[in-house]
C-alpha positions as CSV (number, residue, x, y, z in Angstrom):
1,X,104.6,55.2,84.1
2,X,105.7,51.6,83.5
3,X,104.2,48.8,85.6
4,X,107.6,48.2,87.2
5,X,108.0,51.9,88.2
6,X,104.4,51.9,89.5
7,X,105.1,48.9,91.7
8,X,108.3,50.5,92.9
9,X,106.6,53.8,93.7
10,X,103.9,51.9,95.6
11,X,106.5,50.0,97.6
12,X,108.5,53.1,98.5
13,X,105.3,54.9,99.5
14,X,104.2,52.1,101.8
15,X,107.7,51.9,103.4
16,X,107.7,55.6,104.0
17,X,104.3,55.4,105.6
18,X,105.4,52.6,107.9
19,X,108.5,54.4,109.0
20,X,106.7,57.6,109.7
21,X,104.1,56.2,112.0
22,X,101.3,53.7,111.8
23,X,99.6,53.9,108.5
24,X,96.7,52.4,106.5
25,X,96.4,53.0,102.8
26,X,93.9,55.9,102.6
27,X,95.5,59.2,101.7
28,X,92.7,61.4,100.5
29,X,91.0,63.7,103.0
30,X,87.3,64.3,103.2
31,X,86.5,67.5,101.4
32,X,84.3,69.1,104.0
33,X,85.5,70.6,107.3
34,X,83.8,73.1,109.6
35,X,85.0,76.8,109.6
36,X,86.2,76.3,113.1
37,X,88.3,73.3,112.1
38,X,89.7,75.2,109.1
39,X,90.9,78.1,111.2
40,X,92.2,76.0,114.1
41,X,95.9,76.4,114.9
42,X,97.8,73.2,114.3
43,X,100.2,74.1,117.2
44,X,100.9,71.0,119.4
45,X,102.2,71.5,122.9
46,X,104.6,68.8,124.2
47,X,103.4,67.2,127.5
48,X,107.0,67.4,128.7
49,X,107.0,71.2,128.8
50,X,106.1,73.8,131.4
51,X,102.9,74.6,129.5
52,X,102.1,70.9,129.0
53,X,102.5,70.1,132.7
54,X,100.4,73.2,133.6
55,X,97.6,72.1,131.4
56,X,97.6,68.7,133.0
57,X,97.5,70.2,136.5
58,X,94.4,72.2,135.6
59,X,92.7,69.5,133.6
60,X,89.3,68.4,135.0
61,X,89.0,65.3,132.7
62,X,91.8,62.9,133.4
63,X,90.2,60.1,135.3
64,X,92.1,57.3,133.6
65,X,95.4,58.9,133.0
66,X,97.2,57.1,135.9
67,X,96.0,53.7,134.7
68,X,97.1,54.4,131.1
69,X,100.4,55.8,132.2
70,X,101.1,52.8,134.4
71,X,100.6,50.5,131.5
72,X,102.0,52.6,128.7
73,X,104.5,51.2,126.2
74,X,105.9,52.3,122.9
75,X,105.1,50.5,119.6
76,X,108.1,48.5,118.4
77,X,106.9,48.0,114.9
78,X,105.9,50.8,112.5
79,X,102.5,49.2,111.7
80,X,101.6,48.4,115.4
81,X,100.1,51.6,116.7
82,X,96.8,49.9,116.8
83,X,97.9,46.7,118.7
84,X,100.0,48.9,121.0
85,X,97.1,51.1,121.9
86,X,94.9,48.0,122.4
87,X,97.5,46.4,124.7
88,X,97.8,49.5,126.8
89,X,94.0,49.8,127.3
90,X,93.5,46.1,127.8
91,X,96.2,46.0,130.5
92,X,94.6,49.1,132.2
93,X,91.2,47.4,132.2
94,X,92.6,44.0,133.3
95,X,95.6,44.9,135.4
96,X,94.5,42.8,138.4
97,X,92.9,40.0,136.5
98,X,93.9,36.5,137.7
99,X,93.6,35.0,134.2
100,X,95.8,37.3,132.2
101,X,97.6,35.5,129.4
102,X,101.4,35.1,129.2
103,X,103.0,35.8,125.8
104,X,105.7,33.2,125.5
105,X,106.7,34.3,122.0
106,X,109.2,36.8,123.5
107,X,110.9,34.1,125.5
108,X,114.1,32.8,124.0
109,X,115.2,29.2,124.5
110,X,118.4,30.2,126.3
111,X,116.4,32.5,128.7
112,X,115.2,29.5,130.8
113,X,118.2,27.2,130.8
114,X,119.3,28.2,134.3
115,X,115.8,28.6,135.9
116,X,114.2,26.2,138.3
117,X,111.9,23.7,136.7
118,X,108.3,25.0,136.4
119,X,109.2,28.6,136.9
120,X,107.6,30.9,134.3
121,X,109.4,34.3,134.1
122,X,106.9,35.9,131.7
123,X,104.8,38.6,133.3
124,X,101.1,38.0,132.6
125,X,99.8,40.8,130.3
126,X,98.5,41.7,126.9
127,X,101.2,42.4,124.3
128,X,101.3,44.0,120.9
129,X,101.7,40.6,119.4
130,X,99.1,38.7,121.4
131,X,96.3,41.1,120.7
132,X,96.7,40.7,117.0
133,X,96.4,36.9,117.3
134,X,92.9,37.2,118.7
135,X,91.7,39.7,116.1
136,X,90.2,39.0,112.7
137,X,93.1,40.7,110.8
138,X,96.2,38.5,110.6
139,X,99.7,39.6,111.4
140,X,100.7,39.1,107.8
141,X,97.9,41.4,106.6
142,X,98.8,44.1,109.2
143,X,102.3,44.0,107.7
144,X,101.2,44.2,104.1
145,X,100.1,40.9,102.8
146,X,97.6,41.7,100.0
147,X,94.0,41.3,100.9
148,X,90.7,41.9,99.0
149,X,88.9,45.2,99.7
150,X,86.0,46.2,97.4
151,X,86.9,43.4,94.9
152,X,90.5,44.8,94.6
153,X,93.7,43.2,95.9
154,X,95.5,45.9,98.1
155,X,98.1,46.1,100.8
156,X,96.3,47.3,103.8
157,X,99.0,48.1,106.4
158,X,98.0,48.7,110.0
159,X,94.4,49.0,111.0
160,X,91.4,50.9,109.7
161,X,89.0,52.1,112.4
162,X,86.5,49.3,112.2
163,X,89.3,46.7,111.9
164,X,90.8,48.1,115.1
165,X,87.4,48.0,116.8
166,X,87.0,44.4,115.8
167,X,90.3,43.6,117.3
168,X,89.3,45.2,120.6
169,X,86.0,43.2,120.6
170,X,88.0,40.0,119.9
171,X,90.1,40.7,123.0
172,X,87.0,41.1,125.2
173,X,86.3,44.8,125.3
174,X,82.9,46.5,125.1
175,X,83.2,49.5,122.7
176,X,81.4,52.1,120.7
177,X,83.0,53.0,117.3
178,X,82.4,56.5,116.0
179,X,83.3,57.5,112.4
180,X,83.9,61.2,112.1
181,X,82.1,61.8,108.8
182,X,81.1,65.2,107.4
183,X,77.7,65.1,109.2
184,X,79.2,64.7,112.7
185,X,79.4,67.9,114.6
186,X,82.7,68.9,116.1
187,X,81.2,70.1,119.4
188,X,79.4,66.8,119.8
189,X,82.6,65.0,119.3
190,X,84.4,67.1,121.9
191,X,81.6,66.5,124.4
192,X,81.7,62.7,123.7
193,X,85.5,62.6,124.3
194,X,85.4,64.8,127.4
195,X,82.6,62.8,129.0
196,X,84.6,59.6,128.5
197,X,87.8,61.1,129.9
198,X,86.0,62.5,133.0
199,X,84.7,59.0,134.1
200,X,87.0,56.3,135.5
201,X,87.2,53.0,133.8
202,X,86.2,54.3,130.4
203,X,88.9,54.9,127.7
204,X,89.0,56.6,124.3
205,X,91.4,55.7,121.5
206,X,91.6,58.0,118.4
207,X,92.4,57.3,114.8
208,X,93.7,60.3,112.9
209,X,95.9,61.4,110.0
210,X,99.2,62.9,111.2
211,X,99.6,65.2,108.2
212,X,96.2,66.8,109.0
213,X,97.3,67.8,112.5
214,X,100.7,69.2,111.6
215,X,102.8,66.1,112.1
216,X,104.8,63.9,109.6
217,X,103.3,60.6,108.6
218,X,100.1,58.8,107.7
219,X,97.3,57.3,109.7
220,X,97.9,56.8,113.4
221,X,96.1,55.4,116.5
222,X,96.8,56.3,120.1
223,X,94.8,56.7,123.4
224,X,93.8,60.0,124.9
225,X,94.8,60.8,128.4
226,X,93.2,64.1,129.4
227,X,91.3,67.2,128.3
228,X,92.1,70.8,129.3
229,X,89.1,73.1,129.0
230,X,91.3,76.3,129.4
231,X,93.2,75.6,126.1
232,X,90.5,73.4,124.6
233,X,93.0,70.6,123.9
234,X,93.3,66.9,124.4
235,X,96.4,65.0,125.6
236,X,97.3,62.4,123.0
237,X,99.4,59.6,124.5
238,X,101.3,59.0,121.2
239,X,102.6,55.4,121.1
240,X,105.3,56.2,118.6
241,X,107.9,58.4,120.5
242,X,110.2,58.1,117.5
243,X,107.8,60.4,115.5
244,X,106.1,62.4,118.2
245,X,105.9,62.4,122.0
246,X,102.8,62.9,124.1
247,X,101.3,66.2,123.0
248,X,98.3,68.5,123.8
249,X,96.4,68.8,120.6
250,X,93.7,71.5,120.0
251,X,90.2,69.9,119.9
252,X,89.5,71.3,116.5
253,X,92.8,70.0,115.2
254,X,92.1,66.5,116.5
255,X,88.7,66.5,114.9
256,X,90.2,67.6,111.6
257,X,92.7,64.8,111.8
258,X,89.9,62.3,112.4
259,X,87.8,63.7,109.6
260,X,90.0,62.2,107.0
261,X,89.4,59.4,104.5
262,X,91.0,56.0,105.0
263,X,90.5,53.3,102.3
264,X,86.7,52.8,102.7
265,X,85.5,55.6,105.1
266,X,86.7,58.3,107.4
267,X,88.7,57.8,110.5
268,X,87.3,58.5,114.0
269,X,87.5,57.1,117.5
270,X,86.6,54.2,119.7
271,X,85.0,54.5,123.2
272,X,85.9,51.7,125.5
273,X,83.3,51.1,128.2
274,X,83.8,50.1,131.8
275,X,83.3,46.3,132.2
């Protein structure tokens, strides 16, 4: 293939990944999965269905759902699933803080021409844009500006797991990052996530590959809202409704989606601890 065709193919691939969700570059999956993961049904149950509502009603691990739902917003940029998830959780943690920042980048010049002097109409809260500014990865890099990874110049759209965790830290959160590698047991992962969801003030954000869970698209990041023991499934509060709404995802399917390779290592999840 000619260099021009190679560049064109790469550009088309990157564009498709962005349009289909929130993607980083890694496309290969880790070769090892447990037998339970391999046999798991990829069936996803929409939250906005009779079955979805029934699962939520019987869920015993949904301590933070109300706080997340109250602060929920959809990503407005195909590469911003990470910043959107971060903003939702940060606003849930800091919803009554007196020193929440105001993002004036969304205020147009004409918006204030008729307002009384000194009045600030911007609601204080974290936004998808403001959380990026505090993190170590620049907005340009999130949107494809070439950067060096392993001595190579690459376009690293979106956020890898540790990049995302670094952004959360830069915005003041206390976290534990967990890479779902081949050695990490699926039952232990389930227990970790359920324990977090059952305790108020703690949040969990997952990083998985859409294709591995039966959806279209590449890598994606979203918060979890609940766990239903009866169906052994997690409620993924998907921040990209243009691709997929909130869904109940079988635990083994979610683990399989996280146990996928992304650029330098596998995907996984981040536990956000109560302040």
